[in-house]
C-alpha positions as CSV (number, residue, x, y, z in Angstrom):
1,M,3.7,-20.3,15.9
2,G,1.0,-22.8,14.9
3,I,-2.1,-24.9,15.8
4,Q,-1.9,-28.4,17.3
5,P,-4.2,-30.8,19.0
6,S,-4.9,-29.8,22.5
7,T,-3.5,-31.8,25.4
8,D,-4.7,-29.4,28.1
9,S,-8.4,-29.5,29.2
10,A,-8.0,-26.0,30.6
11,F,-8.6,-24.6,27.1
12,Q,-11.8,-26.5,26.7
13,Q,-11.2,-26.7,22.9
14,P,-9.8,-29.6,20.8
15,Y,-7.0,-27.4,19.4
16,T,-4.4,-25.1,20.9
17,Y,-3.0,-22.0,19.1
18,R,0.5,-21.6,20.4
19,A,3.0,-18.9,19.7
20,H,6.5,-18.8,21.2
21,A,9.2,-16.2,20.8
22,E,12.5,-15.5,22.5
23,A,15.6,-13.3,21.8
24,Q,19.0,-13.7,23.4
25,P,21.7,-11.1,23.8
26,G,24.0,-10.9,20.8
27,Q,21.5,-12.5,18.4
28,T,19.9,-9.3,17.1
29,G,21.9,-6.4,18.5
30,K,18.8,-5.3,20.4
31,A,17.8,-5.8,24.0
32,A,17.0,-9.4,24.9
33,F,13.7,-10.5,26.4
34,N,12.9,-13.7,28.2
35,A,11.1,-16.4,26.2
36,A,7.4,-15.7,25.9
37,T,4.5,-18.1,25.0
38,W,0.9,-17.3,24.1
39,E,-1.6,-20.1,24.2
40,L,-5.4,-20.2,23.6
41,G,-8.0,-22.8,22.6
42,L,-9.6,-23.1,19.1
43,S,-12.1,-25.3,17.6
44,S,-13.2,-25.6,14.0
45,D,-15.7,-28.0,12.3
46,Q,-15.4,-27.6,8.6
47,F,-18.1,-30.1,8.0
48,A,-20.7,-28.3,10.2
49,A,-23.1,-25.9,8.7
50,G,-21.6,-22.4,8.6
51,Q,-18.0,-23.8,9.0
52,A,-17.7,-22.1,12.4
53,V,-14.5,-21.4,14.3
54,T,-14.6,-20.8,18.1
55,I,-12.0,-18.8,20.1
56,G,-11.5,-20.1,23.6
57,N,-12.3,-18.1,26.8
58,I,-9.0,-18.9,28.4
59,L,-5.6,-17.4,27.3
60,R,-2.4,-18.4,28.9
61,F,0.7,-16.2,28.8
62,T,4.1,-17.5,30.1
63,Q,7.3,-15.4,30.2
64,A,10.5,-16.5,32.0
65,G,11.2,-14.1,34.8
66,L,7.6,-13.1,35.1
67,N,5.3,-14.5,37.8
68,G,8.0,-16.9,38.9
69,G,8.0,-18.4,35.5
70,K,4.4,-19.7,36.0
71,P,1.7,-19.1,33.4
72,I,-0.6,-16.1,33.8
73,V,-4.1,-17.2,33.1
74,L,-6.5,-14.6,31.6
75,N,-10.2,-15.1,31.3
76,S,-12.6,-13.7,28.6
77,V,-14.2,-10.3,29.3
78,I,-16.8,-8.2,27.5
79,S,-15.0,-5.1,28.7
80,W,-12.3,-4.6,31.3
81,G,-13.6,-5.9,34.6
82,S,-16.8,-7.5,33.1
83,P,-16.4,-11.3,32.8
84,D,-17.7,-13.0,29.6
85,S,-18.5,-16.7,29.5
86,S,-20.3,-16.6,26.1
87,V,-19.0,-18.4,23.1
88,T,-17.0,-16.3,20.6
89,Q,-17.7,-18.0,17.3
90,F,-17.3,-16.9,13.7
91,S,-19.0,-18.6,10.8
92,A,-18.4,-18.4,7.0
93,E,-21.5,-16.1,6.8
94,K,-20.5,-13.8,9.6
95,R,-19.0,-10.5,8.4
96,I,-15.7,-9.6,10.1
97,Y,-14.3,-6.2,9.8
98,R,-10.6,-5.6,9.5
99,D,-9.3,-3.0,12.0
100,G,-11.4,-4.6,14.7
101,S,-11.0,-6.5,17.9
102,F,-12.2,-10.2,18.2
103,K,-11.7,-10.9,21.8
104,Q,-10.4,-9.6,25.1
105,W,-9.1,-11.3,28.2
106,E,-8.1,-10.2,31.8
107,S,-6.3,-11.9,34.7
108,E,-8.2,-12.5,37.9
109,D,-6.2,-9.8,39.7
110,K,-6.8,-7.4,36.8
111,E,-3.0,-6.8,36.5
112,Y,-2.8,-8.2,33.0
113,R,-4.9,-7.9,29.9
114,A,-4.9,-9.3,26.4
115,E,-6.5,-8.7,23.1
116,L,-6.8,-10.4,19.7
117,D,-7.5,-8.2,16.7
118,M,-7.1,-7.8,13.0
119,S,-5.9,-4.9,11.0
120,L,-5.2,-3.8,7.4
121,L,-1.8,-4.5,6.0
122,D,-0.9,-3.4,2.5
123,G,-4.0,-3.8,0.4
124,P,-7.4,-5.4,0.0
125,N,-5.9,-9.0,0.0
126,T,-3.6,-8.7,3.0
127,F,-4.2,-8.5,6.8
128,L,-2.5,-8.7,10.1
129,L,-3.5,-10.7,13.2
130,T,-2.2,-9.3,16.5
131,L,-2.2,-11.0,19.9
132,N,-1.2,-8.5,22.6
133,V,-0.6,-9.0,26.3
134,F,-0.1,-5.9,28.4
135,K,0.1,-4.7,32.0
136,A,-2.9,-2.7,33.3
137,G,-1.8,0.9,33.2
138,G,0.2,0.4,30.1
139,S,3.7,0.1,31.6
140,E,4.7,-2.9,29.4
141,S,3.3,-4.8,26.5
142,M,4.3,-7.8,24.3
143,E,2.7,-8.2,20.9
144,I,3.0,-10.9,18.3
145,H,1.9,-10.1,14.7
146,S,1.2,-12.6,12.0
147,A,1.0,-11.2,8.4
148,W,-1.1,-13.0,5.7
149,R,-2.1,-12.6,2.1
150,I,-5.3,-14.0,0.5
151,P,-4.5,-15.6,-2.8
152,A,-6.6,-14.6,-5.9
153,N,-9.8,-16.6,-6.3
154,W,-9.5,-17.9,-2.7
155,K,-12.3,-20.1,-1.5
156,S,-13.0,-21.8,1.8
157,G,-10.6,-24.7,2.3
158,D,-7.8,-23.1,0.4
159,A,-4.6,-22.2,2.2
160,L,-3.5,-18.6,2.9
161,V,0.0,-17.2,2.1
162,K,2.0,-16.5,5.3
163,L,4.1,-13.3,5.0
164,G,5.9,-13.7,8.3
165,E,5.8,-12.8,12.0
166,Q,6.9,-9.9,14.1
167,V,7.3,-9.5,17.9
168,V,7.2,-6.1,19.5
169,H,8.2,-5.5,23.2
170,E,7.5,-2.0,24.6
171,T,8.1,-0.6,28.1
172,R,6.9,2.8,29.4
173,E,7.8,4.7,32.5
174,P,7.2,8.2,33.8
175,A,9.6,11.0,32.6
176,Y,10.5,13.7,35.1
177,N,11.6,17.3,34.5
178,G,14.5,19.1,36.2
179,D,12.3,19.8,39.2
180,G,11.4,16.2,39.7
181,V,7.9,16.6,38.4
182,I,6.4,14.1,36.1
183,S,6.4,15.7,32.6
184,G,5.3,12.8,30.4
185,T,6.1,9.2,29.6
186,S,9.3,7.7,28.3
187,S,9.0,4.6,26.2
188,S,11.4,2.0,24.7
189,T,10.4,-0.3,21.9
190,D,12.2,-3.3,20.4
191,T,11.0,-5.1,17.3
192,W,12.0,-8.4,15.9
193,S,10.8,-9.6,12.5
194,T,11.2,-12.7,10.4
195,A,13.1,-12.0,7.1
196,N,9.9,-12.4,5.1
197,Y,7.7,-10.2,7.3
198,R,5.7,-7.9,4.9
199,A,8.5,-8.6,2.3
200,E,6.6,-10.4,-0.3
201,G,7.3,-9.1,-3.8
202,I,10.7,-7.6,-3.1
203,V,12.4,-7.6,-6.4
204,D,15.8,-9.3,-6.7
205,G,18.9,-7.5,-7.9
206,T,20.6,-4.4,-6.6
207,T,22.4,-1.4,-8.0
208,D,24.8,1.2,-6.5
209,V,23.9,4.0,-8.8
210,P,20.5,5.7,-9.3
211,L,20.4,5.3,-13.1
212,N,22.3,2.9,-15.5
213,E,21.7,1.2,-18.8
214,R,19.6,-1.6,-17.2
215,G,17.2,0.5,-15.1
216,I,17.0,2.8,-12.0
217,S,17.2,2.4,-8.3
218,G,14.3,1.9,-5.9
219,A,15.2,5.2,-4.3
220,L,14.8,7.0,-7.7
221,L,11.5,5.2,-8.3
222,S,10.2,6.3,-4.9
223,A,11.3,9.9,-5.6
224,S,9.5,9.9,-9.0
225,F,6.3,9.6,-7.1
226,D,6.6,11.5,-3.8
227,S,8.8,14.4,-5.0
228,L,6.2,15.6,-7.6
229,P,4.9,19.1,-6.9
230,D,1.5,19.5,-5.5
231,E,0.0,20.7,-8.8
232,D,-3.3,22.7,-8.6
233,L,-6.4,21.8,-10.5
234,G,-5.8,24.5,-13.0
235,F,-2.8,22.7,-14.5
236,N,-0.5,25.7,-14.0
237,D,2.6,23.6,-14.1
238,D,4.2,24.3,-17.5
239,N,5.0,20.6,-18.0
240,G,1.3,19.8,-17.6
241,R,0.4,21.8,-20.7
242,L,0.3,19.5,-23.7
243,K,-0.1,20.6,-27.3
244,A,-0.9,18.5,-30.4
245,A,2.3,17.2,-32.0
246,S,3.3,14.8,-34.7
247,S,5.0,12.4,-32.2
248,P,6.3,12.4,-28.5
249,T,9.4,14.4,-29.7
250,G,8.0,15.7,-33.1
251,A,6.9,19.1,-34.3
252,F,3.8,20.8,-33.0
253,I,0.7,20.7,-35.2
254,E,-0.7,24.3,-35.5
255,K,-4.1,23.4,-37.0
256,A,-4.8,20.2,-35.2
257,P,-8.4,18.8,-34.9
258,D,-10.2,19.1,-31.6
259,P,-8.8,18.8,-29.1
260,D,-5.6,20.8,-30.0
261,S,-4.3,20.8,-26.4
262,L,-4.6,18.8,-23.2
263,K,-3.8,19.3,-19.5
264,L,-2.0,16.7,-17.5
265,W,-2.0,16.6,-13.7
266,E,0.0,14.1,-11.6
267,N,0.3,14.4,-7.9
268,S,1.1,12.5,-4.7
269,Q,-0.9,13.3,-1.5
270,A,-0.1,12.6,2.1
271,D,0.0,14.3,5.4
272,N,3.5,13.1,6.2
273,F,5.6,14.8,3.7
274,G,5.8,18.3,2.1
275,A,2.8,19.8,0.4
276,R,4.9,21.3,-2.4
277,P,8.1,19.3,-2.7
278,A,11.0,21.3,-4.0
279,A,14.8,21.2,-3.7
280,D,14.6,23.3,-0.5
281,N,11.6,21.6,1.2
282,Y,11.2,18.1,-0.2
283,V,10.7,15.5,2.5
284,P,10.5,11.8,1.3
285,A,7.3,10.0,2.1
286,E,6.9,7.6,5.0
287,G,3.9,5.3,5.3
288,T,1.0,5.1,2.8
289,Y,0.0,7.8,0.4
290,Y,-2.1,8.2,-2.7
291,H,-0.7,8.9,-6.2
292,E,-3.2,10.4,-8.7
293,L,-3.0,11.1,-12.4
294,K,-5.5,13.0,-14.5
295,A,-5.6,13.9,-18.2
296,G,-8.3,16.2,-19.6
297,I,-9.1,19.3,-21.5
298,D,-9.1,22.9,-20.1
299,N,-10.2,22.5,-16.4
300,W,-9.5,19.1,-14.9
301,Y,-13.2,18.1,-14.9
302,N,-13.9,19.1,-18.5
303,A,-14.2,16.4,-21.2
304,T,-15.6,16.1,-24.7
305,P,-16.4,13.0,-26.7
306,S,-13.3,13.7,-28.7
307,F,-11.1,13.0,-25.6
308,E,-12.3,11.1,-22.6
309,H,-11.2,12.6,-19.3
310,L,-9.1,9.8,-17.5
311,E,-8.1,9.5,-13.9
312,M,-6.0,6.9,-12.2
313,S,-5.4,6.4,-8.4
314,L,-3.2,4.0,-6.4
315,K,-2.0,3.8,-2.8
316,L,1.7,3.5,-2.4
317,R,3.6,2.6,0.8
318,A,7.1,3.8,1.7
319,G,9.0,3.0,4.8
320,T,11.7,0.7,6.4
321,Q,12.0,-3.0,6.1
322,S,14.8,-5.1,7.6
323,G,16.7,-1.8,8.1
324,K,16.4,-0.7,4.5
325,Q,14.2,1.9,2.9
326,V,11.5,0.4,0.6
327,I,8.6,1.4,-1.6
328,F,5.7,-1.0,-2.4
329,L,3.6,-0.7,-5.6
330,P,0.1,-1.8,-4.6
331,N,-2.1,-4.7,-5.6
332,E,-5.0,-2.4,-6.5
333,L,-5.4,0.5,-8.9
334,K,-8.6,2.5,-9.6
335,T,-9.6,4.2,-12.9
336,Y,-12.2,6.7,-13.8
337,I,-13.4,7.9,-17.2
338,D,-15.8,10.9,-17.7
339,V,-17.8,10.7,-20.9
340,P,-20.5,13.4,-20.9
341,P,-23.1,13.3,-23.7
342,A,-22.1,15.2,-26.9
343,D,-25.0,17.6,-26.5
344,K,-24.3,18.2,-22.8
345,P,-20.5,18.5,-22.4
346,D,-20.8,20.0,-18.9
347,D,-22.9,17.1,-17.6
348,H,-20.6,15.4,-15.1
349,S,-23.2,13.3,-13.3
350,P,-22.2,9.9,-11.8
351,S,-24.1,8.2,-14.7
352,N,-21.4,9.6,-17.0
353,R,-18.5,8.4,-14.9
354,I,-17.1,4.9,-15.6
355,E,-15.2,3.5,-12.7
356,G,-12.9,0.5,-12.8
357,V,-11.1,-1.4,-10.0
358,L,-8.1,-3.4,-11.2
359,A,-5.9,-5.9,-9.4
360,S,-2.2,-6.6,-10.0
361,V,-1.6,-9.9,-11.8
362,D,1.5,-10.4,-9.6
363,G,0.3,-9.0,-6.3
364,Q,2.2,-6.1,-4.8
365,K,5.9,-5.5,-5.7
366,G,8.5,-4.0,-3.4
367,F,11.8,-2.3,-4.1
368,H,14.5,-1.5,-1.6
369,H,16.3,1.8,-2.2
370,D,19.2,-0.2,-3.6
371,S,17.0,-2.5,-5.7
372,L,17.5,-2.5,-9.4
373,V,14.2,-1.5,-11.0
374,P,14.6,-2.8,-14.6
375,F,13.5,-1.0,-17.7
376,G,10.3,-2.5,-19.2
377,T,6.9,-3.3,-17.7
378,L,7.0,-3.1,-13.9
379,M,3.3,-3.8,-13.0
380,T,0.2,-4.9,-14.8
381,W,-3.3,-4.4,-13.2
382,Q,-6.4,-6.1,-14.7
383,G,-10.1,-6.1,-14.1
384,Q,-13.5,-6.2,-15.8
385,K,-16.3,-3.7,-16.4
386,D,-19.6,-4.7,-17.9
387,G,-18.0,-7.9,-19.2
388,K,-15.1,-6.0,-20.9
389,P,-11.5,-6.3,-19.8
390,L,-9.6,-3.4,-18.2
391,T,-5.8,-3.3,-18.2
392,V,-3.3,-0.7,-17.0
393,K,0.5,-1.2,-17.2
394,M,3.3,0.9,-15.6
395,S,6.7,0.8,-17.3
396,L,10.1,2.5,-17.3
397,K,12.4,3.3,-20.2
398,P,15.5,5.5,-20.8
399,G,14.7,9.2,-21.4
400,P,15.7,11.2,-24.5
401,E,18.9,12.3,-22.7
402,A,21.5,10.2,-21.0
403,N,20.6,11.5,-17.5
404,Q,16.9,11.1,-17.9
405,V,14.3,8.4,-17.3
406,T,10.7,8.1,-18.5
407,R,7.8,6.5,-16.6
408,C,4.7,5.5,-18.6
409,W,1.2,4.4,-17.9
410,T,-0.5,2.4,-20.6
411,A,-4.3,2.1,-20.2
412,A,-6.7,-0.1,-22.2
413,L,-10.1,0.6,-20.8
414,P,-13.7,0.4,-22.2
415,S,-15.4,3.8,-22.8
416,R,-19.0,4.5,-23.8
417,T,-18.7,4.0,-27.6
418,R,-15.2,2.7,-28.1
419,D,-12.2,1.3,-26.2
420,L,-9.7,3.8,-24.7
421,N,-6.1,3.0,-25.5
422,R,-3.8,5.7,-24.1
423,D,-0.2,6.2,-23.0
424,I,0.7,8.9,-20.5
425,C,4.5,9.4,-20.0
426,S,6.6,11.7,-17.9
427,T,10.3,12.3,-18.2
428,F,12.5,13.1,-15.2
429,V,16.1,14.4,-15.1
430,V,18.5,12.7,-12.7
431,P,21.1,15.2,-11.5
432,S,24.7,14.1,-11.3
433,G,25.4,12.6,-7.9
434,W,21.7,12.2,-7.1
435,Q,20.9,10.7,-3.7
436,H,17.8,9.7,-1.8
437,G,16.4,12.9,-0.2
438,Q,16.7,15.0,-3.3
439,A,13.7,16.0,-5.4
440,L,13.4,15.1,-9.0
441,E,12.4,17.5,-11.8
442,R,9.8,16.4,-14.3
443,V,11.1,18.0,-17.6
444,S,8.5,16.9,-20.1
445,S,5.3,14.8,-20.6
446,Y,3.3,13.4,-23.5
447,V,0.1,11.6,-24.2
448,T,-0.8,9.3,-27.1
449,D,-4.3,8.2,-27.8
450,T,-5.2,5.4,-30.3
451,R,-8.8,4.8,-31.5
452,P,-10.6,3.6,-34.6
453,G,-10.6,6.0,-37.5
454,D,-13.4,6.7,-40.0
455,N,-12.3,3.7,-42.1
456,G,-11.9,1.4,-39.1
457,Q,-8.1,1.7,-39.1
458,P,-6.5,2.8,-35.8
459,V,-5.5,6.4,-35.6
460,T,-3.0,7.7,-33.0
461,R,-2.8,11.3,-31.9
462,T,-0.1,12.8,-29.7
463,W,0.1,15.8,-27.4
464,R,3.4,16.8,-25.7
465,S,4.9,19.5,-23.6
466,N,7.7,21.7,-24.4
467,P,8.9,23.8,-21.5
468,A,11.4,25.7,-23.6
469,A,8.9,26.9,-26.2
470,P,7.3,30.3,-25.7
471,K,3.8,30.2,-24.2
């Protein structure tokens, strides 16, 4: 796949974009397909005003065994059956939407169609270009995907990071019931991917156990997110009730200053796995889903100047890559702090809500289910708000017991009158013989909050749960 000077006047452009793919029997263990080639014209004048790129009106698709091995020529159309001879040009100033189509082509006999489009990949800095050729009626299609990442601080003229390619071949045919009547469609799909396709950030190192002295497995990390129960906004989960204590494992403080208790809410949301995961109905996540964390007082929306209500949200992705289960920690994380005025503690208007958008300093990170996820800091997200830095870190450490692991969020965020420095940690028990597909139980949580004291020296307060204590 690449761009080269054009040697064919048919494309009417100085450059040719050419993609070639082939798979032979025995190479991949999947069905073979005859070699296929996509070709179209491109032009780009980086010195011209607007730095425009033009996509040619001719696309040529060649596949051995198809059309006698001769190229199928497709011409640009506005919509199917409506020829389009206008110039398709994009400039630096033209806004282009991801999840959109750039151009369509159709063969003269209308038997074949093609489309070039862009779609979202894993986050705000990645995207997918897809060139698809398919038969009218949808009986067969051949797609080639190119995955890209935009480096931080990218500007015009800088290179992009290529994450790899993928080819998808799909055939469809009518399905018949026992009476010989068409009852639907039967499809067959084969996919070939380069080793690095959507694989950037996969952490090196593997483990054959879910928990050891060095860290945990990627499967266990995945379950720590998607097997959390769907807690309601009343914080009815016992482990979400936190009481002032002398330390994360220390004695409770009976006459603690305001606030003397907190509520912690942590939840993963998606339509593709169980609403209330438990040992008998937990279904591991597939695809993208949101993980949210909230820490506040009484009801989830309540906050006082003595403890800012904090929320964090990130979009995770779970699935299969190169035949292995994988979880990706995303490039972006969002934070929200509610700080109502002291004389109006119930005022939750947007003006009292501080929002931050943070980006990972390392890009996304991926862990196969047998990856070793080491103890220590896993991810760091950073940003700025009103000229002040924002930082959130996610880390892992051994739990209080030998069969436990603790996952922590450390947030350093600007608030209205002071900086917020807070740790929010949850401990999970790992049953003996644990395997992917089993839910994890969160057995305890704690929050520490550090801020300047009356004399300017930092003061740290702690709230922790104790499921075994009487309520």
